[in-house]
Residue, then its C-alpha position, 0 to 999 in steps of 0.5 A: m884112865l889107869q894113869e888118872c887113877i894112879d895120879v889120885f893114888k899118888n896124891q893120897l900118898q902125899q897127904p898126912n899119914g899117906e905112908t900108911l895108905i898101903l899098909d892099912q889095906y894090906v892083909p897077910k896071907d893065911g898062915t902061922y907067923y913067928l917072930i924070932t928075936r936076935k939077942a945081943e949075944h947072937t942067939f935067937e929067941l922064938d916068940d909064940p906063933l900067931e895064926i892069921c887068916y881072913n874069914k870070908k864068911n864073917k869078913e874078919i881077919i883072925g889075929v888082927m887083935d894081937e898086939r904083934y899084928e901091925f908089926i908082922k904086917f909091916l914085915d910081911y909086906n916088905s918081905k913078899l915076892l912081887e910074883m912067883n916068876k921073880p923068886i930069890d929061890p930058883k926052885k920056887q919053894i921059899h917065897s920070901n925075898n930077903y935073908l931076914s924072912f923065911f916063907v914056905k908052904k906047910d905042905a911043901l915042908k910036910d912033903g920034904k920039899i924044903t931040903k938043905d940044898i934048897i935052903e943053902g941055895y936061897y941064902k947063897i943068892l942072898e949072900d951074893p946077889t950077883l949070881k942072880y943079877k949076872k950081867g947086862n941090864a939086870r946087873k946095871i940096875f942092881d948096881k944102882t940099887v946097891e949105890l942107893i941103899g948100901e951093902l947088906d949085913r953079911e954077919i946077920l945073914l950068916e947067923i940066920k942062915e946057920w940057925v935055919l939050917n940047924f933048926d928042925l922046922s917040923e918042931l914048930e907049932y902051927a895049924d895043919k892047913k895048906d897055908y904058909l909058915k912064915l919066920f921073921f928074924i928081928l932085932e931087939d930094937k923095933n924101929a931098927t928092925k923096920q928100917l932094916y926090913e925096908k932096906e932089904g925089901k928095896r934090895y929085892l924090889l928095885p931090880n925086879i920092879f920092871n916087867s923084864n930087865d931085858f927091855n931097860v934103857e938108860v936115859d940121862g943116868e936114869i933107868w926106864g923100863l917096861p911096866n910090870d902091871n897088866l902087861n907082859m912081853n916076851g918071846k911068846k908074845p912078839f905081837l906086843g912090840h912095835l916092830s916098825r920102830n927102833e925101840k920096840v917096847p910099847c911103853l917105858i916108864s921111870q923106876e920111880e913111876a914103876l915103884l908107884r904103880s907097884q904100890f898102887f896095885d899092892y893097894l888094890m890087892g889089899l882091897a881085893s883080899i878083904g872082898k872090897c872088889n868094887v873100887y871107886i876113884d873120885f877125880e874131883e875129891n882125889k879119893i879112892t875107896g873100896y866097897r863090897s858088893g851091895e855097898f855104894p859111895d854117896i856121891i861121885k861127880n866125876g870118877c871111874f869104877l874098877r872091878i878088881q879080883k884077887g888072883k895070883e896078882v890083882e886083876i882089873h876085870k872092868v873099868e867104867q866111867v862114873v859121872n854124877f853118881n848119887r846113892n840117893l834117888k832123885e825120886p823115891f822108889v815106891y814098893k806096894k804090897y797088893f796081895g792078901l788085902k781085905k775089902d777096903e784095905e789099902p796096899n802096904i806102901k814102903y818108900e826107899y830112897t837109896i839105890d842099894k835098896i833097889e838092888e837089895k830087892i831085885h837081888f833077893i826077890f827076883f834072883d834068890g839072893k844070887l845076883s850081887y856076888n855073881y855080876f862078874t862070876k864066870f858062867k861055869d863058876i856060878n853056883v846056881k842049879d836052877f837053869i832059869l835063874k842062872q840064865s836070867i842072871l847072865e842075861a840081866r847082870d851087865r845092864l843092872f850093874l851099869y845102872l846100879y853101880t855107875n849111874q850110866q843112863v841105860s834103858m832098863i825096861g826093854l831088858m828087864k821086863p821079859v827077864m822079870l816076866r820069865l822069873i814070875k812064870h817060873t815061880f808060878l810053876q814052882s808054887l804049884i808044887d810048893t805052896r810056900k812059893k806063892e808068897k814069893l810070887q806075890e813079892q815078884i809081881n809087887l816088885y815088877w809093878a814097882l820097877l815099871n812105875y819107877w823106870e817109866i815114872k808113871e802109874v802102870n798098875n791099879m790093882t786095888s781098883v781092879r780087885e774091888s771091881v771084880r769083887q763087886k761083880i762076882n758078888d752081884k746077887s741079881d739075876d744071872k741074865q743081867d748084862w754086866k761086863f768087865e770094863e777093863n781087860e785087866e779085870c778080865y785077866y785078874a778074874a781069869g786068874q782067880a778062876i784058875g786058882y779056884l779050879i786048881s783048889k778043887s784038885k785032891a792031889k797034893s801038887i799040880p803037875a806043871s804040864q797041866v797049867n804050863t799051857f796058860l803061860n804060853v797063850k797068845t790070845g784071850r780065845q786060847l786062854a778061854e779054851k784052856i780054862s774051859r778044859l780045866y773046868k771040865k776036869y774039876n766041875y764035878r766037885i763044884e757043888s751048886g748049893l754052896r754060895g761060893n760055888q754059885r758065885f763062881q758059876r755066875a762069874f765063870s761064864k762072864v770071864q769066858q765071854a770077855l776073854v773071847n774078845c781079848d786080842t792079847v793076854d797080860i800074863v802078869w795080871l792073870l798070875s796076879g789073880f791066881a796069886d791073890s786071896n781067892l774072892f770066891y772063898e771070901k765070906v759075903e754078908d747076906e741081906n740080913g747082914e749075916g755071913g753067908k754059907e761058903n764052900d766047905e773046902 
């Protein structure tokens, strides 16, 4: 599949303005950048420094508005090392690849690691590259490179070398950070400078484009070698070789193909550098697009998804096929707000039409805004102190990601139902300590029902009718002995949750210990739940004054709840917690026979 992605990339390069494809996404590393102009009289003139850095918080590149930025970006791209294991400087202190540029880490400069000997060694190899490419395949590929691009300009090289050796780099102005100091020596003619940088960049790139020149072979005058991306082969990894055949290298590609692959991974690195780590390749439209977490393409009929990450080099962490992806939902996602409604008031309904809106709700309501940027984070690096939340992220993230980002037909109910239930229970316990969490509990239950309705494409909730039915029953002014009962189990569980909330409200404590109510969450049968509520009633019934109407209604309804629970084989915890999370009906004012509001609790 990687080759198919590279083919799409190649097609884009061949389009009008395709030559800017890589540079458009390229982001120079954080640091201080200097342009140093070589004048006609062979002197050098320093320009003002330019600070460039990527602000991860604002997702903005500082320095991009400077008129020199695009020019510096071009020079930087053609002067970078492929990797630190392929330096020009044997001591790996100077990180540029040609005599026109000079890259060092500021802390190395500050610590005195950039010595005169290191600088001389760097320019010595640039002046005579055969010291680096001494013999064998390395020398052969270097000689072919010289044939292709010509010899270097030793006069300019020696002038730059002399300037760097005689100039005190510590006198340069730069921000005191642990990033780069980069110097670019340029000509007065901007176009001539670009051509020279491209030429010297190739002088480094072509001899180093393969994984190792030891594996190079020449076929009909063309050099083929081992790819340098996502593959490594050396004496420590002999198992990668095909030991049963004459050519042990697992695969060989041409220099042209190796250059294309290098450009492809440079393009991916540019995307990863600005946080666009979700890459979609559309095979039908021949298009590659990078997105940040929470962003989606509109339509992809046939393509693939790459999850990339910036490291020492760009890393591909996940590859998935994408078929018939559509950001727009086939059926609208219906999110209803059931809680806190007055009598005869209908739920607030919101319709969502795109997949990113579903992710947004799951991300914030269930996972406290910690999901979308932790799909691929290692366990030890997930910055979540809440163990239940962290456990739930780890359990649900793979399936959620496939469902949301690749349109794979994966079953969500079996996984997400217990995960959502666990988080709802967890929020319920938190709400006993912090009453502000009660609103979050309501949102989670609303979303729980909305997701079940959407995934099962059927109505699994009738809370409006359940609430109204319970309201009528507990407000019944007829004789206690009249035989009314709950028609549905949902009514019984909802009323039980209302009773628990009412009893807890009688506590004088600022918060309720989780241990006191945690047992409600673990009951298996209605009989067990009735016993738990009975204990809570005995704890607080001394505060239920018989003369107040709300208390009278509670006393009437409480016995009915207990009777009904005994006949329930199982308990629906979500309906129980829905009753708890909703506005308590026992405190609701009810008109008396004269149409006036009756006296309620003084709580």
